[in-house]
MIZA-918292 format. One record per residue (C-alpha): residue in one letter; x, y, z. Coordinates in steps of 0.25 Angstrom, whole numbers, padded with zeros to 4 digits, always signed. Layout:
% residues N
AXYZ
...
//
This chain:
% residues 120
Q+0372+0329+0445
V+0373+0341+0443
Q+0365+0348+0431
L+0364+0361+0422
V+0352+0361+0410
E+0354+0375+0404
S+0342+0379+0395
G+0338+0392+0387
G+0350+0395+0377
G+0346+0397+0361
L+0347+0407+0349
V+0345+0422+0350
Q+0347+0434+0346
P+0357+0447+0349
G+0350+0455+0362
G+0339+0441+0364
S+0342+0435+0377
L+0340+0423+0382
R+0340+0416+0397
L+0348+0403+0400
S+0345+0394+0411
C+0351+0384+0417
A+0345+0374+0427
M+0356+0366+0437
S+0349+0353+0444
G+0357+0344+0454
T+0361+0342+0468
I+0371+0353+0473
Y+0376+0358+0487
A+0375+0373+0480
L+0380+0383+0469
N+0390+0391+0467
T+0386+0396+0454
M+0379+0396+0441
G+0381+0402+0428
W+0382+0404+0412
Y+0394+0401+0404
R+0395+0401+0389
Q+0407+0396+0379
A+0402+0401+0363
P+0407+0392+0351
G+0427+0392+0352
K+0423+0399+0365
Q+0426+0396+0380
R+0416+0396+0391
Q+0414+0408+0396
W+0404+0413+0411
V+0393+0420+0407
A+0385+0421+0421
Y+0386+0414+0433
I+0378+0419+0448
T+0380+0413+0461
S+0371+0406+0471
G+0370+0419+0479
G+0364+0426+0466
G+0377+0432+0462
A+0376+0435+0447
N+0389+0438+0439
Y+0390+0439+0421
A+0402+0439+0413
D+0405+0452+0407
S+0400+0448+0395
V+0387+0443+0398
K+0380+0457+0409
G+0371+0463+0406
R+0364+0454+0399
F+0364+0442+0406
T+0358+0438+0417
I+0360+0427+0426
S+0350+0421+0437
R+0347+0406+0446
D+0336+0401+0453
I+0341+0393+0465
P+0329+0384+0468
E+0327+0379+0452
M+0346+0380+0452
T+0344+0387+0438
V+0353+0398+0431
N+0348+0409+0420
L+0354+0417+0415
L+0345+0430+0404
M+0355+0432+0391
N+0351+0447+0388
N+0357+0454+0374
L+0363+0442+0370
K+0374+0445+0359
P+0381+0436+0350
D+0391+0432+0358
D+0383+0426+0370
S+0382+0413+0359
A+0388+0403+0366
V+0382+0390+0375
Y+0380+0395+0389
Y+0384+0385+0399
C+0378+0384+0413
N+0386+0382+0428
A+0383+0379+0440
D+0397+0381+0450
V+0388+0371+0464
L+0394+0363+0475
L+0388+0352+0475
T+0396+0347+0489
M+0400+0359+0498
S+0415+0355+0495
S+0412+0348+0480
R+0409+0363+0467
R+0404+0358+0455
K+0403+0366+0441
Y+0395+0360+0431
W+0390+0367+0419
G+0376+0364+0409
Q+0375+0360+0393
G+0376+0373+0389
T+0364+0381+0381
Q+0367+0387+0367
V+0366+0404+0366
T+0368+0409+0354
V+0366+0425+0349
S+0363+0427+0335
S+0353+0435+0325
//
């Protein structure tokens, strides 16, 4: 059973920084991507950033230049360093993993979410 556990959310002032972490446990055949999504009240969940098994990172335009995604393969963790945070970044952040459980079985998993609030 694959599980994702996020940590690191909280309250920060505008311009501040936070670091989110997501630890994956369980047995998989291979990892495609791990990434982060966010959902603000009354809005749809939106993609923020993801990193491929090869280490390639991709970012939504709204966070490009401010957020940095990284991963630790042996530890099966993915981190999101968020700098210069803005009130619009406030949301519940969800970790996502796209994995192969077997050569022919692909699944996506979600963490429980961690709240990020940017406010003075």
